TORKOL-4160 file (C-alpha; in steps of 0.2 Angstrom, whole numbers, padded with zeros to 4 digits, m for minus):
446
<pt num="1" X="0125" Y="m0060" Z="0179"/>
<pt num="2" X="0111" Y="m0047" Z="0183"/>
<pt num="3" X="0095" Y="m0046" Z="0173"/>
<pt num="4" X="0100" Y="m0029" Z="0166"/>
<pt num="5" X="0117" Y="m0037" Z="0159"/>
<pt num="6" X="0107" Y="m0050" Z="0151"/>
<pt num="7" X="0096" Y="m0038" Z="0142"/>
<pt num="8" X="0111" Y="m0027" Z="0137"/>
<pt num="9" X="0120" Y="m0042" Z="0129"/>
<pt num="10" X="0104" Y="m0048" Z="0120"/>
<pt num="11" X="0103" Y="m0030" Z="0112"/>
<pt num="12" X="0121" Y="m0030" Z="0106"/>
<pt num="13" X="0118" Y="m0040" Z="0090"/>
<pt num="14" X="0103" Y="m0029" Z="0085"/>
<pt num="15" X="0112" Y="m0013" Z="0089"/>
<pt num="16" X="0127" Y="m0019" Z="0078"/>
<pt num="17" X="0116" Y="m0023" Z="0064"/>
<pt num="18" X="0107" Y="m0007" Z="0065"/>
<pt num="19" X="0124" Y="0002" Z="0063"/>
<pt num="20" X="0129" Y="m0008" Z="0048"/>
<pt num="21" X="0130" Y="0004" Z="0033"/>
<pt num="22" X="0114" Y="0002" Z="0023"/>
<pt num="23" X="0112" Y="0005" Z="0004"/>
<pt num="24" X="0097" Y="0011" Z="m0004"/>
<pt num="25" X="0092" Y="m0006" Z="m0011"/>
<pt num="26" X="0094" Y="m0014" Z="0006"/>
<pt num="27" X="0083" Y="0000" Z="0013"/>
<pt num="28" X="0070" Y="m0005" Z="0000"/>
<pt num="29" X="0071" Y="m0023" Z="0004"/>
<pt num="30" X="0069" Y="m0019" Z="0023"/>
<pt num="31" X="0053" Y="m0009" Z="0019"/>
<pt num="32" X="0045" Y="m0022" Z="0008"/>
<pt num="33" X="0047" Y="m0034" Z="0022"/>
<pt num="34" X="0042" Y="m0023" Z="0037"/>
<pt num="35" X="0031" Y="m0008" Z="0030"/>
<pt num="36" X="0014" Y="m0011" Z="0037"/>
<pt num="37" X="0006" Y="m0005" Z="0020"/>
<pt num="38" X="0014" Y="m0020" Z="0012"/>
<pt num="39" X="0008" Y="m0031" Z="0026"/>
<pt num="40" X="m0010" Y="m0024" Z="0023"/>
<pt num="41" X="m0010" Y="m0026" Z="0004"/>
<pt num="42" X="m0003" Y="m0044" Z="0006"/>
<pt num="43" X="m0017" Y="m0048" Z="0018"/>
<pt num="44" X="m0030" Y="m0040" Z="0006"/>
<pt num="45" X="m0023" Y="m0051" Z="m0009"/>
<pt num="46" X="m0025" Y="m0067" Z="0002"/>
<pt num="47" X="m0042" Y="m0062" Z="0007"/>
<pt num="48" X="m0047" Y="m0060" Z="m0012"/>
<pt num="49" X="m0039" Y="m0078" Z="m0015"/>
<pt num="50" X="m0051" Y="m0085" Z="m0002"/>
<pt num="51" X="m0066" Y="m0077" Z="m0011"/>
<pt num="52" X="m0062" Y="m0089" Z="m0026"/>
<pt num="53" X="m0063" Y="m0104" Z="m0015"/>
<pt num="54" X="m0080" Y="m0097" Z="m0008"/>
<pt num="55" X="m0087" Y="m0094" Z="m0025"/>
<pt num="56" X="m0082" Y="m0112" Z="m0031"/>
<pt num="57" X="m0092" Y="m0119" Z="m0017"/>
<pt num="58" X="m0108" Y="m0115" Z="m0027"/>
<pt num="59" X="m0104" Y="m0131" Z="m0037"/>
<pt num="60" X="m0104" Y="m0142" Z="m0022"/>
<pt num="61" X="m0119" Y="m0149" Z="m0012"/>
<pt num="62" X="m0124" Y="m0140" Z="0004"/>
<pt num="63" X="m0126" Y="m0153" Z="0018"/>
<pt num="64" X="m0135" Y="m0148" Z="0035"/>
<pt num="65" X="m0138" Y="m0157" Z="0051"/>
<pt num="66" X="m0152" Y="m0152" Z="0064"/>
<pt num="67" X="m0158" Y="m0159" Z="0080"/>
<pt num="68" X="m0174" Y="m0154" Z="0089"/>
<pt num="69" X="m0186" Y="m0160" Z="0103"/>
<pt num="70" X="m0205" Y="m0156" Z="0103"/>
<pt num="71" X="m0218" Y="m0161" Z="0116"/>
<pt num="72" X="m0236" Y="m0158" Z="0113"/>
<pt num="73" X="m0254" Y="m0165" Z="0114"/>
<pt num="74" X="m0259" Y="m0157" Z="0098"/>
<pt num="75" X="m0269" Y="m0171" Z="0089"/>
<pt num="76" X="m0262" Y="m0168" Z="0072"/>
<pt num="77" X="m0244" Y="m0168" Z="0080"/>
<pt num="78" X="m0247" Y="m0184" Z="0090"/>
<pt num="79" X="m0254" Y="m0193" Z="0075"/>
<pt num="80" X="m0240" Y="m0188" Z="0063"/>
<pt num="81" X="m0226" Y="m0190" Z="0075"/>
<pt num="82" X="m0232" Y="m0208" Z="0079"/>
<pt num="83" X="m0232" Y="m0212" Z="0061"/>
<pt num="84" X="m0214" Y="m0205" Z="0058"/>
<pt num="85" X="m0208" Y="m0214" Z="0074"/>
<pt num="86" X="m0216" Y="m0231" Z="0067"/>
<pt num="87" X="m0225" Y="m0232" Z="0083"/>
<pt num="88" X="m0243" Y="m0231" Z="0077"/>
<pt num="89" X="m0254" Y="m0245" Z="0083"/>
<pt num="90" X="m0272" Y="m0250" Z="0080"/>
<pt num="91" X="m0278" Y="m0243" Z="0096"/>
<pt num="92" X="m0273" Y="m0225" Z="0090"/>
<pt num="93" X="m0288" Y="m0226" Z="0078"/>
<pt num="94" X="m0300" Y="m0225" Z="0093"/>
<pt num="95" X="m0310" Y="m0208" Z="0094"/>
<pt num="96" X="m0304" Y="m0204" Z="0111"/>
<pt num="97" X="m0285" Y="m0205" Z="0109"/>
<pt num="98" X="m0287" Y="m0197" Z="0092"/>
<pt num="99" X="m0297" Y="m0181" Z="0099"/>
<pt num="100" X="m0288" Y="m0180" Z="0116"/>
<pt num="101" X="m0271" Y="m0189" Z="0115"/>
<pt num="102" X="m0259" Y="m0189" Z="0129"/>
<pt num="103" X="m0243" Y="m0178" Z="0128"/>
<pt num="104" X="m0230" Y="m0185" Z="0116"/>
<pt num="105" X="m0211" Y="m0182" Z="0114"/>
<pt num="106" X="m0203" Y="m0181" Z="0097"/>
<pt num="107" X="m0184" Y="m0181" Z="0096"/>
<pt num="108" X="m0180" Y="m0177" Z="0078"/>
<pt num="109" X="m0163" Y="m0179" Z="0069"/>
<pt num="110" X="m0162" Y="m0173" Z="0051"/>
<pt num="111" X="m0149" Y="m0173" Z="0038"/>
<pt num="112" X="m0152" Y="m0163" Z="0022"/>
<pt num="113" X="m0142" Y="m0161" Z="0006"/>
<pt num="114" X="m0145" Y="m0149" Z="m0008"/>
<pt num="115" X="m0136" Y="m0150" Z="m0025"/>
<pt num="116" X="m0139" Y="m0137" Z="m0039"/>
<pt num="117" X="m0140" Y="m0145" Z="m0056"/>
<pt num="118" X="m0142" Y="m0129" Z="m0066"/>
<pt num="119" X="m0141" Y="m0111" Z="m0059"/>
<pt num="120" X="m0141" Y="m0101" Z="m0075"/>
<pt num="121" X="m0122" Y="m0097" Z="m0074"/>
<pt num="122" X="m0123" Y="m0089" Z="m0057"/>
<pt num="123" X="m0109" Y="m0099" Z="m0049"/>
<pt num="124" X="m0098" Y="m0097" Z="m0065"/>
<pt num="125" X="m0100" Y="m0078" Z="m0065"/>
<pt num="126" X="m0097" Y="m0078" Z="m0046"/>
<pt num="127" X="m0080" Y="m0087" Z="m0048"/>
<pt num="128" X="m0075" Y="m0076" Z="m0063"/>
<pt num="129" X="m0079" Y="m0061" Z="m0052"/>
<pt num="130" X="m0069" Y="m0068" Z="m0038"/>
<pt num="131" X="m0054" Y="m0071" Z="m0049"/>
<pt num="132" X="m0055" Y="m0053" Z="m0056"/>
<pt num="133" X="m0056" Y="m0046" Z="m0039"/>
<pt num="134" X="m0040" Y="m0056" Z="m0034"/>
<pt num="135" X="m0031" Y="m0050" Z="m0050"/>
<pt num="136" X="m0036" Y="m0032" Z="m0045"/>
<pt num="137" X="m0029" Y="m0035" Z="m0027"/>
<pt num="138" X="m0013" Y="m0041" Z="m0035"/>
<pt num="139" X="m0011" Y="m0025" Z="m0045"/>
<pt num="140" X="m0016" Y="m0015" Z="m0029"/>
<pt num="141" X="m0001" Y="m0024" Z="m0020"/>
<pt num="142" X="0010" Y="m0020" Z="m0035"/>
<pt num="143" X="0005" Y="m0002" Z="m0033"/>
<pt num="144" X="0008" Y="m0002" Z="m0015"/>
<pt num="145" X="0025" Y="m0009" Z="m0017"/>
<pt num="146" X="0030" Y="0005" Z="m0030"/>
<pt num="147" X="0023" Y="0018" Z="m0018"/>
<pt num="148" X="0033" Y="0011" Z="m0003"/>
<pt num="149" X="0049" Y="0010" Z="m0014"/>
<pt num="150" X="0046" Y="0028" Z="m0019"/>
<pt num="151" X="0043" Y="0034" Z="m0001"/>
<pt num="152" X="0059" Y="0025" Z="0004"/>
<pt num="153" X="0069" Y="0034" Z="m0010"/>
<pt num="154" X="0062" Y="0051" Z="m0005"/>
<pt num="155" X="0066" Y="0048" Z="0014"/>
<pt num="156" X="0083" Y="0040" Z="0010"/>
<pt num="157" X="0089" Y="0055" Z="0000"/>
<pt num="158" X="0081" Y="0067" Z="0011"/>
<pt num="159" X="0092" Y="0061" Z="0025"/>
<pt num="160" X="0107" Y="0061" Z="0014"/>
<pt num="161" X="0103" Y="0078" Z="0008"/>
<pt num="162" X="0101" Y="0084" Z="0026"/>
<pt num="163" X="0117" Y="0077" Z="0031"/>
<pt num="164" X="0126" Y="0085" Z="0016"/>
<pt num="165" X="0118" Y="0102" Z="0020"/>
<pt num="166" X="0124" Y="0101" Z="0038"/>
<pt num="167" X="0141" Y="0097" Z="0031"/>
<pt num="168" X="0140" Y="0113" Z="0020"/>
<pt num="169" X="0134" Y="0123" Z="0034"/>
<pt num="170" X="0149" Y="0117" Z="0044"/>
<pt num="171" X="0160" Y="0122" Z="0030"/>
<pt num="172" X="0152" Y="0139" Z="0029"/>
<pt num="173" X="0155" Y="0140" Z="0048"/>
<pt num="174" X="0173" Y="0136" Z="0047"/>
<pt num="175" X="0175" Y="0149" Z="0033"/>
<pt num="176" X="0166" Y="0162" Z="0043"/>
<pt num="177" X="0177" Y="0159" Z="0058"/>
<pt num="178" X="0192" Y="0161" Z="0047"/>
<pt num="179" X="0185" Y="0177" Z="0040"/>
<pt num="180" X="0182" Y="0183" Z="0058"/>
<pt num="181" X="0200" Y="0179" Z="0062"/>
<pt num="182" X="0206" Y="0188" Z="0046"/>
<pt num="183" X="0196" Y="0203" Z="0050"/>
<pt num="184" X="0202" Y="0204" Z="0068"/>
<pt num="185" X="0220" Y="0203" Z="0061"/>
<pt num="186" X="0217" Y="0217" Z="0048"/>
<pt num="187" X="0209" Y="0228" Z="0062"/>
<pt num="188" X="0224" Y="0225" Z="0073"/>
<pt num="189" X="0236" Y="0233" Z="0060"/>
<pt num="190" X="0224" Y="0248" Z="0058"/>
<pt num="191" X="0218" Y="0243" Z="0040"/>
<pt num="192" X="0199" Y="0241" Z="0045"/>
<pt num="193" X="0187" Y="0246" Z="0059"/>
<pt num="194" X="0176" Y="0237" Z="0071"/>
<pt num="195" X="0162" Y="0238" Z="0059"/>
<pt num="196" X="0170" Y="0224" Z="0048"/>
<pt num="197" X="0172" Y="0212" Z="0064"/>
<pt num="198" X="0154" Y="0215" Z="0069"/>
<pt num="199" X="0147" Y="0212" Z="0052"/>
<pt num="200" X="0156" Y="0195" Z="0051"/>
<pt num="201" X="0150" Y="0191" Z="0068"/>
<pt num="202" X="0132" Y="0194" Z="0063"/>
<pt num="203" X="0136" Y="0183" Z="0048"/>
<pt num="204" X="0143" Y="0170" Z="0059"/>
<pt num="205" X="0127" Y="0170" Z="0070"/>
<pt num="206" X="0117" Y="0167" Z="0054"/>
<pt num="207" X="0128" Y="0152" Z="0049"/>
<pt num="208" X="0126" Y="0145" Z="0066"/>
<pt num="209" X="0107" Y="0146" Z="0064"/>
<pt num="210" X="0109" Y="0136" Z="0048"/>
<pt num="211" X="0119" Y="0123" Z="0057"/>
<pt num="212" X="0106" Y="0121" Z="0071"/>
<pt num="213" X="0092" Y="0120" Z="0057"/>
<pt num="214" X="0101" Y="0107" Z="0047"/>
<pt num="215" X="0105" Y="0096" Z="0062"/>
<pt num="216" X="0086" Y="0097" Z="0067"/>
<pt num="217" X="0082" Y="0092" Z="0049"/>
<pt num="218" X="0093" Y="0078" Z="0049"/>
<pt num="219" X="0085" Y="0071" Z="0065"/>
<pt num="220" X="0068" Y="0072" Z="0057"/>
<pt num="221" X="0074" Y="0064" Z="0041"/>
<pt num="222" X="0081" Y="0050" Z="0050"/>
<pt num="223" X="0065" Y="0047" Z="0059"/>
<pt num="224" X="0055" Y="0048" Z="0043"/>
<pt num="225" X="0066" Y="0035" Z="0035"/>
<pt num="226" X="0063" Y="0023" Z="0050"/>
<pt num="227" X="0045" Y="0026" Z="0048"/>
<pt num="228" X="0045" Y="0021" Z="0030"/>
<pt num="229" X="0056" Y="0006" Z="0034"/>
<pt num="230" X="0043" Y="0000" Z="0047"/>
<pt num="231" X="0056" Y="0002" Z="0061"/>
<pt num="232" X="0056" Y="0011" Z="0078"/>
<pt num="233" X="0059" Y="0030" Z="0074"/>
<pt num="234" X="0074" Y="0030" Z="0085"/>
<pt num="235" X="0083" Y="0016" Z="0076"/>
<pt num="236" X="0101" Y="0021" Z="0072"/>
<pt num="237" X="0108" Y="0018" Z="0055"/>
<pt num="238" X="0122" Y="0023" Z="0043"/>
<pt num="239" X="0118" Y="0027" Z="0025"/>
<pt num="240" X="0131" Y="0021" Z="0013"/>
<pt num="241" X="0124" Y="0028" Z="m0004"/>
<pt num="242" X="0133" Y="0043" Z="m0010"/>
<pt num="243" X="0123" Y="0059" Z="m0014"/>
<pt num="244" X="0130" Y="0060" Z="m0032"/>
<pt num="245" X="0122" Y="0062" Z="m0049"/>
<pt num="246" X="0115" Y="0046" Z="m0058"/>
<pt num="247" X="0123" Y="0036" Z="m0071"/>
<pt num="248" X="0107" Y="0030" Z="m0078"/>
<pt num="249" X="0103" Y="0035" Z="m0095"/>
<pt num="250" X="0085" Y="0040" Z="m0099"/>
<pt num="251" X="0075" Y="0032" Z="m0114"/>
<pt num="252" X="0064" Y="0041" Z="m0126"/>
<pt num="253" X="0048" Y="0048" Z="m0119"/>
<pt num="254" X="0038" Y="0037" Z="m0131"/>
<pt num="255" X="0045" Y="0021" Z="m0124"/>
<pt num="256" X="0040" Y="0027" Z="m0106"/>
<pt num="257" X="0023" Y="0031" Z="m0112"/>
<pt num="258" X="0021" Y="0014" Z="m0120"/>
<pt num="259" X="0027" Y="0005" Z="m0105"/>
<pt num="260" X="0016" Y="0014" Z="m0094"/>
<pt num="261" X="0000" Y="0010" Z="m0103"/>
<pt num="262" X="0005" Y="m0009" Z="m0102"/>
<pt num="263" X="0013" Y="m0010" Z="m0085"/>
<pt num="264" X="0006" Y="0003" Z="m0074"/>
<pt num="265" X="m0004" Y="m0006" Z="m0059"/>
<pt num="266" X="m0017" Y="0007" Z="m0059"/>
<pt num="267" X="m0020" Y="0005" Z="m0078"/>
<pt num="268" X="m0021" Y="m0014" Z="m0076"/>
<pt num="269" X="m0033" Y="m0011" Z="m0062"/>
<pt num="270" X="m0045" Y="m0001" Z="m0073"/>
<pt num="271" X="m0045" Y="m0014" Z="m0087"/>
<pt num="272" X="m0048" Y="m0028" Z="m0074"/>
<pt num="273" X="m0062" Y="m0017" Z="m0067"/>
<pt num="274" X="m0070" Y="m0016" Z="m0084"/>
<pt num="275" X="m0070" Y="m0035" Z="m0086"/>
<pt num="276" X="m0077" Y="m0036" Z="m0068"/>
<pt num="277" X="m0091" Y="m0024" Z="m0073"/>
<pt num="278" X="m0095" Y="m0034" Z="m0089"/>
<pt num="279" X="m0095" Y="m0051" Z="m0079"/>
<pt num="280" X="m0107" Y="m0043" Z="m0066"/>
<pt num="281" X="m0119" Y="m0037" Z="m0079"/>
<pt num="282" X="m0120" Y="m0055" Z="m0086"/>
<pt num="283" X="m0123" Y="m0061" Z="m0069"/>
<pt num="284" X="m0137" Y="m0049" Z="m0066"/>
<pt num="285" X="m0145" Y="m0055" Z="m0083"/>
<pt num="286" X="m0144" Y="m0073" Z="m0077"/>
<pt num="287" X="m0157" Y="m0069" Z="m0063"/>
<pt num="288" X="m0170" Y="m0069" Z="m0077"/>
<pt num="289" X="m0167" Y="m0088" Z="m0080"/>
<pt num="290" X="m0174" Y="m0103" Z="m0069"/>
<pt num="291" X="m0163" Y="m0114" Z="m0058"/>
<pt num="292" X="m0164" Y="m0132" Z="m0055"/>
<pt num="293" X="m0158" Y="m0142" Z="m0039"/>
<pt num="294" X="m0160" Y="m0159" Z="m0031"/>
<pt num="295" X="m0165" Y="m0160" Z="m0013"/>
<pt num="296" X="m0162" Y="m0175" Z="m0002"/>
<pt num="297" X="m0166" Y="m0178" Z="0017"/>
<pt num="298" X="m0164" Y="m0192" Z="0030"/>
<pt num="299" X="m0175" Y="m0190" Z="0045"/>
<pt num="300" X="m0175" Y="m0200" Z="0062"/>
<pt num="301" X="m0190" Y="m0197" Z="0074"/>
<pt num="302" X="m0190" Y="m0205" Z="0092"/>
<pt num="303" X="m0201" Y="m0204" Z="0107"/>
<pt num="304" X="m0185" Y="m0206" Z="0118"/>
<pt num="305" X="m0168" Y="m0199" Z="0113"/>
<pt num="306" X="m0160" Y="m0216" Z="0110"/>
<pt num="307" X="m0175" Y="m0228" Z="0106"/>
<pt num="308" X="m0193" Y="m0231" Z="0101"/>
<pt num="309" X="m0191" Y="m0222" Z="0084"/>
<pt num="310" X="m0191" Y="m0224" Z="0065"/>
<pt num="311" X="m0182" Y="m0216" Z="0050"/>
<pt num="312" X="m0187" Y="m0210" Z="0033"/>
<pt num="313" X="m0179" Y="m0202" Z="0018"/>
<pt num="314" X="m0184" Y="m0192" Z="0003"/>
<pt num="315" X="m0177" Y="m0186" Z="m0014"/>
<pt num="316" X="m0184" Y="m0172" Z="m0024"/>
<pt num="317" X="m0180" Y="m0162" Z="m0039"/>
<pt num="318" X="m0186" Y="m0144" Z="m0040"/>
<pt num="319" X="m0186" Y="m0130" Z="m0053"/>
<pt num="320" X="m0187" Y="m0112" Z="m0047"/>
<pt num="321" X="m0191" Y="m0098" Z="m0059"/>
<pt num="322" X="m0194" Y="m0080" Z="m0053"/>
<pt num="323" X="m0207" Y="m0073" Z="m0064"/>
<pt num="324" X="m0210" Y="m0056" Z="m0056"/>
<pt num="325" X="m0201" Y="m0048" Z="m0041"/>
<pt num="326" X="m0206" Y="m0030" Z="m0042"/>
<pt num="327" X="m0194" Y="m0026" Z="m0056"/>
<pt num="328" X="m0179" Y="m0027" Z="m0045"/>
<pt num="329" X="m0170" Y="m0038" Z="m0057"/>
<pt num="330" X="m0172" Y="m0025" Z="m0071"/>
<pt num="331" X="m0166" Y="m0012" Z="m0059"/>
<pt num="332" X="m0151" Y="m0023" Z="m0055"/>
<pt num="333" X="m0147" Y="m0026" Z="m0074"/>
<pt num="334" X="m0149" Y="m0007" Z="m0077"/>
<pt num="335" X="m0137" Y="m0003" Z="m0063"/>
<pt num="336" X="m0124" Y="m0015" Z="m0069"/>
<pt num="337" X="m0125" Y="m0008" Z="m0087"/>
<pt num="338" X="m0122" Y="0010" Z="m0080"/>
<pt num="339" X="m0107" Y="0003" Z="m0069"/>
<pt num="340" X="m0100" Y="m0004" Z="m0085"/>
<pt num="341" X="m0101" Y="0012" Z="m0094"/>
<pt num="342" X="m0093" Y="0021" Z="m0080"/>
<pt num="343" X="m0078" Y="0009" Z="m0079"/>
<pt num="344" X="m0076" Y="0010" Z="m0098"/>
<pt num="345" X="m0076" Y="0029" Z="m0098"/>
<pt num="346" X="m0063" Y="0029" Z="m0083"/>
<pt num="347" X="m0052" Y="0017" Z="m0093"/>
<pt num="348" X="m0052" Y="0028" Z="m0108"/>
<pt num="349" X="m0049" Y="0044" Z="m0097"/>
<pt num="350" X="m0034" Y="0035" Z="m0088"/>
<pt num="351" X="m0024" Y="0033" Z="m0104"/>
<pt num="352" X="m0022" Y="0052" Z="m0106"/>
<pt num="353" X="m0019" Y="0055" Z="m0088"/>
<pt num="354" X="m0006" Y="0041" Z="m0087"/>
<pt num="355" X="0003" Y="0049" Z="m0102"/>
<pt num="356" X="0002" Y="0066" Z="m0094"/>
<pt num="357" X="0010" Y="0059" Z="m0078"/>
<pt num="358" X="0024" Y="0051" Z="m0088"/>
<pt num="359" X="0028" Y="0067" Z="m0097"/>
<pt num="360" X="0028" Y="0077" Z="m0081"/>
<pt num="361" X="0040" Y="0064" Z="m0073"/>
<pt num="362" X="0051" Y="0064" Z="m0089"/>
<pt num="363" X="0052" Y="0084" Z="m0089"/>
<pt num="364" X="0056" Y="0084" Z="m0070"/>
<pt num="365" X="0070" Y="0071" Z="m0073"/>
<pt num="366" X="0078" Y="0081" Z="m0087"/>
<pt num="367" X="0076" Y="0097" Z="m0078"/>
<pt num="368" X="0085" Y="0090" Z="m0062"/>
<pt num="369" X="0099" Y="0084" Z="m0073"/>
<pt num="370" X="0101" Y="0101" Z="m0081"/>
<pt num="371" X="0100" Y="0109" Z="m0065"/>
<pt num="372" X="0115" Y="0099" Z="m0058"/>
<pt num="373" X="0126" Y="0105" Z="m0072"/>
<pt num="374" X="0121" Y="0123" Z="m0069"/>
<pt num="375" X="0123" Y="0121" Z="m0050"/>
<pt num="376" X="0140" Y="0112" Z="m0052"/>
<pt num="377" X="0147" Y="0126" Z="m0062"/>
<pt num="378" X="0140" Y="0139" Z="m0050"/>
<pt num="379" X="0149" Y="0131" Z="m0035"/>
<pt num="380" X="0165" Y="0131" Z="m0044"/>
<pt num="381" X="0163" Y="0150" Z="m0049"/>
<pt num="382" X="0157" Y="0154" Z="m0031"/>
<pt num="383" X="0172" Y="0146" Z="m0023"/>
<pt num="384" X="0184" Y="0154" Z="m0035"/>
<pt num="385" X="0176" Y="0171" Z="m0032"/>
<pt num="386" X="0177" Y="0168" Z="m0013"/>
<pt num="387" X="0196" Y="0164" Z="m0015"/>
<pt num="388" X="0199" Y="0180" Z="m0024"/>
<pt num="389" X="0188" Y="0191" Z="m0013"/>
<pt num="390" X="0197" Y="0184" Z="0003"/>
<pt num="391" X="0214" Y="0189" Z="m0005"/>
<pt num="392" X="0208" Y="0206" Z="m0010"/>
<pt num="393" X="0200" Y="0209" Z="0007"/>
<pt num="394" X="0217" Y="0204" Z="0016"/>
<pt num="395" X="0226" Y="0217" Z="0004"/>
<pt num="396" X="0213" Y="0230" Z="0008"/>
<pt num="397" X="0206" Y="0230" Z="m0010"/>
<pt num="398" X="0189" Y="0224" Z="m0006"/>
<pt num="399" X="0176" Y="0228" Z="0008"/>
<pt num="400" X="0168" Y="0216" Z="0021"/>
<pt num="401" X="0151" Y="0217" Z="0011"/>
<pt num="402" X="0159" Y="0209" Z="m0004"/>
<pt num="403" X="0167" Y="0196" Z="0007"/>
<pt num="404" X="0150" Y="0191" Z="0016"/>
<pt num="405" X="0141" Y="0192" Z="m0001"/>
<pt num="406" X="0153" Y="0179" Z="m0008"/>
<pt num="407" X="0152" Y="0168" Z="0007"/>
<pt num="408" X="0133" Y="0168" Z="0006"/>
<pt num="409" X="0134" Y="0164" Z="m0013"/>
<pt num="410" X="0146" Y="0149" Z="m0009"/>
<pt num="411" X="0134" Y="0142" Z="0004"/>
<pt num="412" X="0119" Y="0144" Z="m0007"/>
<pt num="413" X="0127" Y="0137" Z="m0023"/>
<pt num="414" X="0132" Y="0121" Z="m0013"/>
<pt num="415" X="0115" Y="0119" Z="m0006"/>
<pt num="416" X="0107" Y="0121" Z="m0024"/>
<pt num="417" X="0119" Y="0108" Z="m0031"/>
<pt num="418" X="0115" Y="0096" Z="m0017"/>
<pt num="419" X="0096" Y="0099" Z="m0019"/>
<pt num="420" X="0097" Y="0096" Z="m0038"/>
<pt num="421" X="0106" Y="0080" Z="m0036"/>
<pt num="422" X="0093" Y="0074" Z="m0023"/>
<pt num="423" X="0079" Y="0080" Z="m0035"/>
<pt num="424" X="0087" Y="0070" Z="m0050"/>
<pt num="425" X="0088" Y="0054" Z="m0040"/>
<pt num="426" X="0070" Y="0056" Z="m0034"/>
<pt num="427" X="0064" Y="0061" Z="m0052"/>
<pt num="428" X="0073" Y="0045" Z="m0059"/>
<pt num="429" X="0063" Y="0034" Z="m0047"/>
<pt num="430" X="0047" Y="0044" Z="m0051"/>
<pt num="431" X="0049" Y="0042" Z="m0069"/>
<pt num="432" X="0051" Y="0023" Z="m0067"/>
<pt num="433" X="0035" Y="0023" Z="m0056"/>
<pt num="434" X="0026" Y="0033" Z="m0069"/>
<pt num="435" X="0031" Y="0020" Z="m0082"/>
<pt num="436" X="0026" Y="0005" Z="m0071"/>
<pt num="437" X="0043" Y="m0003" Z="m0072"/>
<pt num="438" X="0049" Y="0002" Z="m0054"/>
<pt num="439" X="0054" Y="m0013" Z="m0043"/>
<pt num="440" X="0066" Y="m0018" Z="m0029"/>
<pt num="441" X="0079" Y="m0022" Z="m0042"/>
<pt num="442" X="0077" Y="m0007" Z="m0054"/>
<pt num="443" X="0093" Y="0001" Z="m0060"/>
<pt num="444" X="0088" Y="0018" Z="m0054"/>
<pt num="445" X="0090" Y="0012" Z="m0036"/>
<pt num="446" X="0109" Y="0009" Z="m0039"/>
């Protein structure tokens, strides 16, 4: 078996899977797994979780190890090194060795440990800030998921709409071809002139342009859906969801507004940001208080790396209190207070903005649903008008202008109906998103 054959056989399962009919919910689940925006938001959440562990380390001791080598004939260095190496002898008190000692090696191994006993709440505030940052990241992840779901819905129904519009253009093409044949037959019996045939041919060319445009739109829409799904742009797929009106009943506007204020990820982010600003303000004030820590050290000093040395240790408790640092603490406290005022104002402003978004989405949904009814009736009327006009044209009671006008009206009414259905589907999802209740299992995705 050739290498090319092996590659072809290996791609068969993937090709077969890609051609499997894909529902809207299946497309959403694929995007939530493969879309790179989801991957990035999940990584951001994991990074924020690591920040909590980093902040909690403030309660634990800090242990360091160092190794150094020094060689010098500095009298003070030689004198102190001999003491720490436990190698000081009586002859070292002589004035000559004291003033002009020989070179001395000092290999020093040192282990230190520092344990905070009281840090004025700095670690506690740092942990709380890290936890709030993680919660904000979680809400950001929720927001990203709803945005991806919305993008999938828009792209999914855009491809469905383009396919249906191409079908409508094909129907218009068949109808125009039938009109051309009808006009040629009428001309052959002397009931019309070449003008009618030429007019229909011009109309036929216009419909053909629509076919070309709709086919190109479908190719672009398919690539756009693959992009949202996180798949190669040329991946083939078959959409199984029909482009039909929703059966989902809308709730009262007030219910959506209440849900939005409670559940919207961006609203929850603002509340968490206010809590974070309050915590950071408290952390800034803690810089005015003293800190207490215990310090321990174990040291080994040797003339040679492995022998002729001694060891010592020490333990100390220290208090540090910054009494004046150029008013930087005061500036930091002031900045944290202004940041708190800003987040509180943004939170209050967001309530009104969120309610306005819900009302806009609710109005769009209702308008799209009403447009469907109007467009549906318009399609039926246009099709009946076309049937009557075609019969009248065959009997010589109507001219070609009336025929072409009704042909155009049928195509446009069908296009408006399909667009209204797509808009209703998208508006339903946008309403759920505005209310903060959109998820991969939402009823509006059925």
